Each structure stands twice: as structure tokens, then as C-alpha cells.
C-alpha positions in Angstrom: -2.3 -0.3 -10.1 -1.1 0.8 -13.6 -0.1 -0.6 -17.0 3.6 -0.8 -17.9 3.6 -4.0 -19.9 1.1 -4.7 -22.7 -0.3 -8.2 -22.8 -1.5 -9.3 -26.2 -4.4 -11.7 -26.9 -2.1 -14.5 -28.0 0.1 -14.1 -24.8 -3.0 -14.1 -22.7 -4.4 -17.2 -24.4 -1.2 -19.1 -23.9 -1.0 -18.1 -20.2 -4.6 -19.0 -19.4 -4.3 -22.4 -21.1 -2.7 -23.6 -17.9 -5.7 -22.7 -15.8 -9.2 -23.9 -15.2 -10.9 -20.5 -15.4 -13.2 -20.9 -18.5 -13.3 -18.8 -21.7 -12.3 -15.2 -21.8 -15.2 -12.7 -22.0 -13.3 -9.5 -21.5 -9.8 -8.3 -20.7 -9.2 -4.7 -19.9 -6.4 -2.6 -18.5 -6.6 -1.0 -15.1 -5.0 2.4 -15.2 -5.3 3.3 -11.5 -2.2 3.4 -9.3 1.5 3.4 -10.0 3.4 0.3 -9.2 2.6 -2.9 -11.2 0.7 -3.8 -14.4 -2.9 -4.9 -13.8 -5.7 -6.2 -16.0 -9.3 -7.0 -15.2 -10.3 -10.4 -16.6 -13.8 -11.8 -16.9 -14.3 -15.4 -18.0 -17.2 -17.8 -18.2 -16.3 -18.9 -14.6 -15.8 -15.6 -12.9 -13.8 -12.4 -12.6 -10.1 -12.1 -11.9 -7.2 -9.6 -11.8 -4.0 -10.4 -13.6 -0.9 -8.6 -12.2 2.5 -8.4 -13.8 5.2 -7.3 -11.3 7.4 -4.4 -12.3 10.8 -3.4 -10.9 9.8 -2.2 -7.4 8.5 -5.6 -6.4 11.5 -8.0 -6.6 10.6 -11.5 -7.8 12.3 -13.0 -4.7 9.7 -11.4 -2.5 6.7 -12.7 -4.4 6.4 -16.1 -2.6 5.9 -14.1 0.6 3.1 -12.0 -0.9 1.3 -15.0 -2.4 1.6 -17.1 0.7 0.4 -14.2 2.9 -2.8 -13.7 0.8 -3.5 -17.4 1.0 -3.0 -17.3 4.8 -5.2 -14.2 5.4 -8.0 -15.5 3.3 -8.1 -18.7 5.4 -8.4 -16.5 8.5 -11.4 -14.6 7.2 -9.6 -11.5 6.0 -11.4 -10.6 2.8 -8.6 -10.2 0.2 -7.7 -11.4 -3.3 -6.8 -15.1 -3.4 -4.1 -16.3 -5.8 -5.5 -18.8 -8.3 -3.5 -21.9 -8.9 -2.9 -23.4 -12.3 -3.6 -27.0 -13.1 -0.2 -27.9 -11.6 -0.9 -26.1 -8.4 1.5 -23.2 -9.1 0.5 -19.6 -8.1 3.5 -17.7 -9.4 4.1 -17.5 -13.2 5.9 -15.5 -15.9 4.1 -13.5 -18.6 5.7 -11.2 -21.2 9.0 -11.4 -19.3 7.5 -10.4 -16.0 6.5 -12.4 -12.9 2.8 -12.7 -12.8 -0.1 -13.8 -10.6 -3.8 -14.3 -11.3 -6.0 -13.5 -8.3 -9.7 -13.5 -7.5 -11.7 -10.2 -8.1 -13.2 -8.4 -5.1 -16.5 -6.5 -5.5 -16.8 -3.0 -4.3 -15.1 0.4 -4.8 -13.1 2.9 -2.8 -15.3 5.6 -1.1 -15.9 8.7 -3.0 -16.1 10.9 0.1 -14.2 9.6 3.1 -16.1 9.8 6.4 -15.2 8.9 10.0 -17.3 5.8 9.6 -15.2 4.6 6.7 -12.1 5.3 8.8 -13.4 3.3 11.8 -14.0 0.3 9.6 -10.5 0.6 8.0 -8.9 0.8 11.4 -10.7 -2.4 12.6 -9.8 -4.2 9.3 -6.1 -3.2 9.7 -6.0 -4.5 13.2 -7.7 -7.7 12.1 -5.0 -8.2 9.4 -2.3 -7.7 12.1 -3.9 -10.3 14.3 -4.7 -12.8 11.5 -1.0 -12.8 10.4 0.5 -13.5 13.9 1.1 -17.1 13.1 2.3 -16.4 9.5 5.9 -17.7 9.5 7.5 -16.3 6.3 9.6 -13.2 6.3 10.1 -10.2 4.1 12.1 -7.1 5.1 10.7 -3.7 4.5 13.1 -2.3 1.9 11.4 1.0 1.8 11.8 1.9 5.5 14.0 4.4 7.3 17.3 2.8 6.3 16.6 3.3 2.6 15.4 6.9 2.6 18.7 8.7 2.3 19.8 6.4 -0.5 16.6 7.0 -2.3 16.7 10.7 -2.0 20.3 11.6 -2.7 20.2 10.9 -6.5 17.1 13.1 -6.7 17.9 15.9 -4.3 19.0 18.5 -6.9 16.2 17.6 -9.2 13.6 18.0 -6.4 14.4 21.8 -6.4 12.6 22.1 -9.7 9.3 21.1 -7.9 9.8 23.7 -5.2 12.8 25.8 -4.1 14.1 24.7 -0.7 12.6 21.2 -0.9 15.9 19.5 -0.9 16.9 21.1 2.4 13.6 20.3 4.0 13.8 16.6 3.1 17.4 16.3 4.0 16.8 17.7 7.5 13.8 15.5 7.9 15.7 12.3 7.0 18.4 13.3 9.6 15.7 13.6 12.3 14.0 10.4 11.3 17.2 8.4 11.3 18.1 9.8 14.7 14.7 9.2 16.4 13.2 6.2 14.7 11.8 3.7 17.3 13.1 0.1 17.2 11.4 -1.5 20.2 7.7 -1.3 19.3 5.5 -4.4 18.6 6.2 -5.7 15.1 4.7 -8.2 12.7 3.3 -8.5 9.2 2.0 -5.1 7.8 0.1 -4.2 4.7 2.4 -1.2 4.1 0.1 0.6 1.5 -3.4 0.7 2.8 -4.4 3.9 0.9 -8.1 4.4 0.0 -7.7 2.9 -3.4 -6.6 -0.4 -1.8 -9.8 -0.7 0.3 -13.2 -1.6 -1.2 -16.6 -0.8 0.2 -20.0 -2.1 -0.8 -22.3 0.7 0.3 -21.2 1.4 3.9 -19.7 -2.0 4.4 -16.0 -2.7 4.0 -15.9 -5.5 1.4 -12.2 -6.2 1.1 -8.5 -5.2 1.1 -6.3 -5.4 -2.0 -2.8 -4.8 -3.2 -0.5 -6.6 -0.7 2.6 -6.2 -2.8 4.4 -4.0 -0.2 3.4 -6.3 2.7 6.4 -7.1 4.9 7.5 -7.3 8.5 7.8 -4.0 10.3 6.4 -2.0 13.3 2.6 -2.5 13.5 2.1 1.1 14.6 4.0 2.2 11.4 1.3 0.5 9.4 -1.3 2.4 11.3 0.6 5.6 10.6 0.6 4.9 6.9 -3.2 4.5 7.1 -3.5 7.7 9.1 -1.7 9.8 6.6 -3.7 8.4 3.7 -7.2 8.5 5.2 -7.1 11.4 7.6 -5.9 14.3 5.4 -8.3 15.9 2.9 -7.5 16.9 -0.7 -5.8 20.0 0.5 -3.6 18.1 2.9 -5.5 19.4 6.0 -5.6 17.0 9.0 -9.1 15.7 9.9 -9.1 14.8 13.6 -12.6 13.2 13.5 -11.3 10.7 10.9 -8.2 10.1 12.9 -10.2 9.5 16.1 -12.4 7.0 14.3 -9.5 5.2 12.6 -7.5 4.8 15.9 -10.6 3.8 17.8 -11.5 1.2 15.2 -8.0 -0.2 15.3 -8.1 -0.3 19.1 -11.5 -2.1 19.1 -9.6 -5.2 17.7 -6.0 -4.7 18.9 -4.9 -2.6 21.8 -2.1 0.0 21.3 0.7 0.2 23.9 1.2 3.7 25.3 4.6 4.0 23.5 2.9 3.1 20.2 0.4 6.0 20.7 3.2 8.4 21.7 5.2 7.4 18.6 2.4 7.9 16.0 3.4 11.4 15.1 7.0 10.4 14.4 5.9 7.3 12.5 3.4 9.4 10.4 6.3 11.7 9.5 8.2 8.6 8.3 5.2 7.2 6.4 4.8 10.5 4.6 8.6 10.4 3.8 8.3 6.9 2.3 5.5 7.9 0.0 7.1 11.2 -0.9 10.3 9.4 -2.0 8.6 6.8 -4.1 6.4 9.4 -5.7 9.5 11.5 -6.4 11.2 8.6 -8.1 8.1 8.1 -10.2 7.8 11.8 -11.0 11.2 12.0 -12.6 11.9 8.4 -13.8 8.4 7.3 -15.0 8.7 5.4 -18.4 7.2 7.0 -21.4 3.8 5.7 -22.5 2.8 4.2 -19.2 -1.0 4.0 -18.6 -1.2 5.4 -15.1 -1.8 8.6 -13.1 1.4 10.2 -11.8 1.0 11.2 -8.1 2.3 14.5 -6.9 5.1 14.2 -4.3 4.3 17.6 -3.0 1.1 16.3 -1.4 3.3 14.2 0.9 5.8 17.1 1.4 2.8 19.1 2.8 2.1 16.3 5.3 5.7 16.1 6.3 5.6 19.9 6.9 2.4 19.5 9.0 4.2 17.1 11.3 7.1 19.6 11.8 4.8 22.1 13.4 3.4 22.1 16.9 0.0 20.8 15.9 1.4 18.0 13.8 3.8 16.8 16.5 0.9 15.9 18.7 -1.8 15.2 16.1 -2.2 11.5 16.8 -2.6 11.5 20.5 -6.2 10.6 19.8 -8.8 8.2 21.2 -6.6 7.6 24.3 
């Protein structure tokens, strides 16, 4: 989450006039994250989050996202629910941006990630995959392997300013990923961005999943790989096998993994790290001035890519078998 677009009081009042949500008590910007503009709204009837969608979330994809959150909430996946206005509409426009108002989830991301947290997240991810099996709408993953070369080429020369030799490393890795990427693993709806800041806990209990704005259809094991790279490396990008064991075991407690899915996890994790390296690289060089958000370091993901190029990394996720 972040703030790219400022919403004034008059704009907010005009927007909320179409809803039955009560009177405004507070309205504050949420600076965490990088992708869309978010505000926390408290009214006399409850708490909500107002999201304005920026350029990386095309407006044509938003009906999929809104319908998915509705679908999951009806199947007992705890996630934000889009709030309809008086006419029943869930998608709107505010300050020239597509916008949605969703319910607020209580909880917070864990301050210190433990294997117990990872086990709960793995089970929740598998639950999401199972709950969306009968969801019929479609959205292609526009940030998957077919897009990575196109994303990197305009930034290749500039990436050398972050670290000499980085351009060659990433170019070689994209070559390998394009050559070896699996195409015949089980697929379905994925979250696509289940980082720790998108999972809430109340004490030791997982209390909800948020930020479905990269949800799409792709390989289910790729979604697990995204979660592995974001939950199972510490602040110095060192792999934590206990966390990984717990996460995969939690996932398998709800949905079994085929042998080929397990064998593919190291490769899929390389691809997951590449996807987030590239979007962070774009944000690093092309972030608009004055944006209220924390810029994330692409070199953190480069370190995870390099981990997977070594002998230990190539076999790191043959866990909980």
C-alpha cells in the first residue's frame, strides 16, 4: 500500500454520499507498500479501507479482483469484502482513479516471523487455492515469465548503478527461466503477492489475508514459491529451512503437492524473486516525486536470485517431503 493520489475532504464527502456507511470519524493515509493509493476510513458504522488503483493495476482487471474477494469471503476465506454503494456497484472512480471501498480487517503483520506463522500462512494459501476452484472469471498474470525480458531491457544499463555486473546476472537468469519454466503443473487462482505485510495476525492466530490486486490465474506452486521467498528468508536474505518446512507442511495439510510441483519449487522461487526484483527495479528508478511510501530495495531480491543459482539454493525447497 502507498499514497500516490491525494483525496481531499470534499472529494471524499462526494464519494461517500453514495454509500450507507455513516458519518466520517477519521480518514488517514496508509503509507506502507508500493502499488496503489490507500486510506484508512473510520465512520459511525465501522472501519474501511479506500483504495485508488494506480497504473500497475489496469482498470479492465478490477472486476476480476472485486468478484474474487466476494467469492472467497463467501467460502470462509477471511479477506476484505468490497462494499456496494446504494446502487449495488462495487467499482467506482475517485480523483480520476478507479476506486473500491472494502471492509477493514483487524490484526497486524508479525514483527518476528516464526515457523508457526509460516505454517498458518501455508495452510491459508492452500485454503485460498481450494476455495477458488469454482471461481469462473479469468485474469492473466501479466507479470509472469513472458514479461520479464520486456520489463528488464529498458532498465538494464541503469541497474549497473546499483551494483556492477547486475545487468549480466539478471540477463543470464531470464534466459534460464525462459528456457526451463514449467507449463504443465496444476494451475488456478493465485494471490500472487502474499508477503508478510499482506497477512494479518491477532496474537498467534491468522486473522486475514489482504491485497488481492495481483490475483490472477497461474501455477499454484508458483504462488507457494512467492510465499516461500517472502516468508522464509531473514532480513539479511539468509534462507531459514525451519520456516520453509513449516510453510510447505502447512500448505500440504490442506492441499497435497504433486511430486513435480515439489521438484519445481526451486525454479519457481527463482522466478518469484525475479518478478519482485523487476517491479522493485521499476519503482526504484521511476517512482514519482512526492509519493508517500517506502521504496523497496531490488538488491534484496537479487540476493535471493543468487542464492538459487548456488548448489544449496537449487535444492532448498525439497522440504517436508
